[in-house]
MIDOSE-1310 file (N, C-alpha, C; in nm, 2 decimals, decimal comma, always signed):
residues 117
minn	+0,08/-0,13/-0,01/+0,04/+0,00/+0,02/+0,08/+0,16/+0,00; +0,00/+0,24/-0,10/+0,17/+0,36/-0,03/+0,04/+0,40/+0,02; +0,19/+0,40/+0,12/+0,18/+0,59/+0,24/+0,19/+0,68/+0,19; +0,15/+0,80/+0,25/+0,15/+0,95/+0,18/+0,16/+0,98/+0,07
lyll	+0,02/+0,92/+0,01/-0,04/+0,99/-0,09/-0,19/+1,10/-0,11; -0,12/+1,21/-0,16/-0,22/+1,33/-0,20/-0,18/+1,39/-0,30; -0,25/+1,49/-0,29/-0,31/+1,56/-0,38/-0,29/+1,71/-0,30; -0,25/+1,80/-0,35/-0,23/+1,94/-0,35/-0,41/+1,98/-0,36
ysae	-0,40/+2,12/-0,28/-0,52/+2,11/-0,26/-0,52/+2,19/-0,33; -0,50/+2,31/-0,46/-0,49/+2,37/-0,59/-0,54/+2,21/-0,70; -0,49/+2,14/-0,63/-0,47/+1,98/-0,77/-0,59/+1,99/-0,75; -0,64/+1,93/-0,61/-0,81/+1,87/-0,60/-0,91/+2,01/-0,65
vgig	-0,85/+2,11/-0,60/-0,94/+2,26/-0,70/-1,00/+2,21/-0,86; -0,88/+2,21/-0,90/-0,86/+2,19/-1,03/-0,91/+2,14/-1,13; -0,93/+2,01/-1,00/-0,98/+1,86/-1,10/-1,14/+1,91/-1,08; -1,25/+1,98/-0,99/-1,29/+2,03/-0,94/-1,37/+2,10/-1,06
igvt	-1,28/+2,19/-1,09/-1,34/+2,29/-1,17/-1,31/+2,23/-1,28; -1,26/+2,09/-1,35/-1,22/+2,01/-1,46/-1,34/+1,98/-1,47; -1,30/+1,87/-1,39/-1,54/+1,82/-1,41/-1,69/+1,91/-1,41; -1,64/+2,02/-1,33/-1,76/+2,07/-1,39/-1,79/+2,12/-1,51
fvwa	-1,65/+2,15/-1,55/-1,71/+2,21/-1,72/-1,72/+2,11/-1,79; -1,65/+1,94/-1,77/-1,70/+1,92/-1,86/-1,83/+1,83/-1,84; -1,88/+1,80/-1,77/-2,03/+1,83/-1,75/-2,12/+1,93/-1,79; -2,07/+2,03/-1,79/-2,15/+2,15/-1,84/-2,16/+2,14/-1,99
alna	-2,02/+2,11/-2,05/-2,00/+2,11/-2,16/-2,09/+1,94/-2,23; -2,13/+1,91/-2,16/-2,22/+1,76/-2,18/-2,33/+1,75/-2,20; -2,37/+1,79/-2,10/-2,57/+1,90/-2,10/-2,56/+1,99/-2,20; -2,49/+2,06/-2,28/-2,49/+2,15/-2,40/-2,54/+2,02/-2,49
lrid	-2,57/+1,89/-2,45/-2,51/+1,87/-2,61/-2,66/+1,83/-2,68; -2,70/+1,77/-2,77/-2,80/+1,74/-2,84/-2,85/+1,61/-2,71; -3,03/+1,57/-2,76/-3,02/+1,45/-2,65/-2,99/+1,34/-2,75; -2,94/+1,33/-2,91/-2,95/+1,23/-2,95/-2,75/+1,17/-2,89
qqgw	-2,74/+1,31/-2,91/-2,61/+1,32/-2,88/-2,57/+1,25/-2,77; -2,65/+1,29/-2,60/-2,60/+1,22/-2,52/-2,65/+1,13/-2,48; -2,77/+1,05/-2,58/-2,79/+0,92/-2,57/-2,70/+0,81/-2,64; -2,67/+0,90/-2,74/-2,49/+0,80/-2,79/-2,37/+0,77/-2,63
lnnl	-2,34/+0,88/-2,58/-2,24/+0,85/-2,50/-2,30/+0,83/-2,38; -2,39/+0,83/-2,33/-2,47/+0,76/-2,23/-2,44/+0,58/-2,29; -2,50/+0,55/-2,41/-2,46/+0,39/-2,43/-2,34/+0,35/-2,42; -2,24/+0,48/-2,47/-2,09/+0,42/-2,47/-2,03/+0,39/-2,32
aavf	-2,05/+0,53/-2,22/-2,07/+0,52/-2,13/-2,13/+0,35/-2,07; -2,23/+0,33/-2,04/-2,27/+0,21/-2,06/-2,22/+0,10/-2,07; -2,14/+0,04/-2,20/-2,08/-0,03/-2,28/-2,00/-0,04/-2,23; -1,90/+0,06/-2,16/-1,81/+0,08/-2,07/-1,79/+0,10/-1,95
qigs	-1,89/+0,10/-1,91/-1,90/+0,04/-1,72/-1,93/-0,02/-1,67; -1,97/-0,17/-1,82/-2,02/-0,33/-1,74/-1,89/-0,37/-1,82; -1,87/-0,36/-1,94/-1,74/-0,38/-2,02/-1,62/-0,42/-1,85; -1,56/-0,25/-1,76/-1,49/-0,27/-1,71/-1,48/-0,30/-1,58
tisi	-1,68/-0,37/-1,52/-1,65/-0,43/-1,38/-1,70/-0,66/-1,44; -1,69/-0,61/-1,53/-1,72/-0,74/-1,53/-1,50/-0,76/-1,56; -1,45/-0,69/-1,59/-1,26/-0,76/-1,65/-1,27/-0,76/-1,44; -1,31/-0,66/-1,40/-1,21/-0,60/-1,28/-1,25/-0,77/-1,20
vivl	-1,42/-0,78/-1,23/-1,48/-0,88/-1,11/-1,34/-1,01/-1,21; -1,37/-1,02/-1,32/-1,25/-1,13/-1,30/-1,14/-1,20/-1,27; -1,05/-1,04/-1,28/-0,99/-1,01/-1,26/-0,89/-1,09/-1,16; -1,01/-0,99/-0,99/-1,00/-1,01/-0,86/-1,09/-1,19/-0,90
lvva	-1,16/-1,30/-0,89/-1,15/-1,38/-0,91/-1,06/-1,45/-0,93; -0,97/-1,43/-1,02/-0,83/-1,52/-1,06/-0,73/-1,48/-0,96; -0,65/-1,36/-0,96/-0,59/-1,34/-0,83/-0,60/-1,33/-0,74; -0,71/-1,30/-0,67/-0,71/-1,31/-0,56/-0,69/-1,36/-0,47
ptra	-0,58/-1,41/-0,39/-0,50/-1,51/-0,29/-0,65/-1,58/-0,16; -0,69/-1,50/-0,11/-0,79/-1,54/-0,01/-0,89/-1,43/-0,03; -1,10/-1,54/-0,02/-1,16/-1,47/-0,10/-1,19/-1,41/+0,11; -1,27/-1,33/+0,11/-1,38/-1,25/+0,21/-1,49/-1,35/+0,20
tahe	-1,56/-1,40/+0,33/-1,70/-1,41/+0,38/-1,83/-1,34/+0,36; -1,93/-1,38/+0,37/-2,05/-1,31/+0,32/-1,99/-1,20/+0,40; -2,06/-1,20/+0,53/-2,08/-1,18/+0,58/-1,93/-1,05/+0,68; -1,83/-1,05/+0,59/-1,68/-0,99/+0,63/-1,73/-0,85/+0,52
vfts	-1,78/-0,92/+0,39/-1,80/-0,82/+0,29/-1,94/-0,69/+0,30; -1,98/-0,72/+0,34/-2,14/-0,65/+0,37/-2,19/-0,57/+0,46; -2,06/-0,61/+0,58/-2,09/-0,52/+0,71/-1,96/-0,47/+0,76; -1,86/-0,48/+0,69/-1,73/-0,45/+0,76/-1,70/-0,27/+0,65
tyns	-1,61/-0,21/+0,75/-1,60/-0,01/+0,64/-1,47/-0,04/+0,72; -1,41/+0,04/+0,64/-1,28/+0,10/+0,64/-1,31/+0,28/+0,61; -1,25/+0,30/+0,69/-1,27/+0,52/+0,70/-1,18/+0,56/+0,71; -1,08/+0,59/+0,62/-0,93/+0,63/+0,64/-0,94/+0,83/+0,70
tgfp	-1,06/+0,83/+0,61/-1,09/+0,96/+0,54/-1,05/+1,10/+0,65; -1,10/+1,05/+0,79/-1,10/+1,16/+0,93/-1,20/+1,26/+0,97; -1,34/+1,23/+0,79/-1,48/+1,27/+0,81/-1,62/+1,16/+0,85; -1,70/+1,20/+0,92/-1,75/+1,11/+0,99/-1,86/+1,02/+0,87
fayv	-1,87/+0,89/+0,93/-1,90/+0,84/+0,88/-2,03/+0,83/+0,78; -2,12/+0,93/+0,85/-2,23/+0,95/+0,76/-2,16/+1,03/+0,65; -2,05/+1,12/+0,69/-2,10/+1,25/+0,58/-1,99/+1,11/+0,45; -1,88/+0,95/+0,49/-1,87/+0,93/+0,33/-1,95/+0,84/+0,33
clig	-2,02/+0,75/+0,36/-2,15/+0,75/+0,26/-2,24/+0,80/+0,21; -2,21/+0,94/+0,28/-2,37/+1,01/+0,15/-2,24/+1,04/+0,03; -2,15/+1,09/+0,04/-2,02/+1,10/-0,09/-2,07/+1,02/-0,15; -2,05/+0,84/-0,09/-2,04/+0,75/-0,21/-2,20/+0,67/-0,28
ilst	-2,22/+0,74/-0,26/-2,40/+0,78/-0,26/-2,42/+0,83/-0,41; -2,30/+0,89/-0,47/-2,28/+0,99/-0,53/-2,26/+0,92/-0,69; -2,23/+0,86/-0,71/-2,18/+0,79/-0,81/-2,31/+0,67/-0,90; -2,34/+0,70/-0,78/-2,52/+0,63/-0,76/-2,65/+0,74/-0,87
lfsf	-2,62/+0,88/-0,85/-2,63/+0,99/-0,84/-2,62/+1,02/-0,98; -2,47/+1,03/-0,99/-2,44/+1,03/-1,14/-2,50/+1,00/-1,26; -2,55/+0,94/-1,23/-2,67/+0,88/-1,34/-2,78/+0,98/-1,37; -2,83/+0,97/-1,29/-2,96/+1,14/-1,31/-2,85/+1,23/-1,43
sgye	-2,77/+1,31/-1,41/-2,69/+1,39/-1,54/-2,63/+1,39/-1,62; -2,68/+1,24/-1,70/-2,67/+1,17/-1,78/-2,77/+1,19/-1,88; -2,80/+1,11/-2,00/-2,95/+1,08/-2,15/-3,07/+1,20/-2,05; -3,07/+1,14/-1,93/-3,24/+1,24/-1,91/-3,23/+1,32/-1,84
agah	-3,13/+1,43/-1,84/-3,10/+1,51/-1,80/-3,16/+1,63/-1,98; -3,08/+1,58/-2,02/-3,17/+1,66/-2,17/-3,30/+1,66/-2,18; -3,36/+1,59/-2,20/-3,51/+1,51/-2,13/-3,62/+1,61/-2,03; -3,57/+1,65/-1,99/-3,60/+1,69/-1,85/-3,62/+1,82/-1,78
lsee	-3,53/+1,85/-1,92/-3,46/+2,03/-1,92/-3,60/+2,06/-2,05; -3,56/+1,95/-2,12/-3,69/+1,99/-2,25/-3,85/+1,98/-2,19; -3,87/+1,92/-2,10/-4,03/+1,92/-2,04/-4,05/+2,04/-1,99; -3,92/+2,15/-1,94/-4,00/+2,24/-1,91/-3,96/+2,39/-2,01
trha	-3,98/+2,33/-2,11/-4,01/+2,43/-2,24/-4,06/+2,44/-2,28; -4,10/+2,59/-2,36/-4,22/+2,63/-2,43/-4,19/+2,49/-2,53; -4,32/+2,47/-2,60/-4,31/+2,37/-2,61/-4,27/+2,23/-2,63; -4,33/+2,19/-2,58/-4,22/+2,03/-2,49/-4,20/+1,93/-2,61
grag	-4,34/+1,87/-2,64/-4,36/+1,79/-2,72/-4,18/+1,79/-2,87; -4,22/+1,93/-2,92/-4,11/+1,97/-3,05/-3,94/+1,91/-2,97; -4,01/+1,97/-2,90/-3,87/+2,02/-2,81/-3,76/+1,93/-2,77; -3,84/+1,80/-2,75/-3,80/+1,65/-2,66/-3,74/+1,58/-2,81
e	-3,78/+1,64/-2,98/-3,80/+1,55/-3,03/-3,63/+1,53/-3,10
């Protein structure tokens, strides 16, 4: 395990600003383009998840019990447990900022039926 691995505060802020600009650019795309990117991201996520599971099953020297997998936690962040859990949920919430964001936005415009085509 690598110890003392951290980012400078300015690097963290820079990454946050960069991610914000990427999300803004993605949300500026047309709905069909967002759909294409969403499909590409879904294929990438499914493929990478399957690859990681296969590699872990092949390479892992020991396997944990189901009880250990679903009940143990390790929080070395220094933040409260509840806060870390909420941050962990963010990855599932990111799906709302993808393909459906354009559809929800078009529902709020004038002539929504025409805007959503």
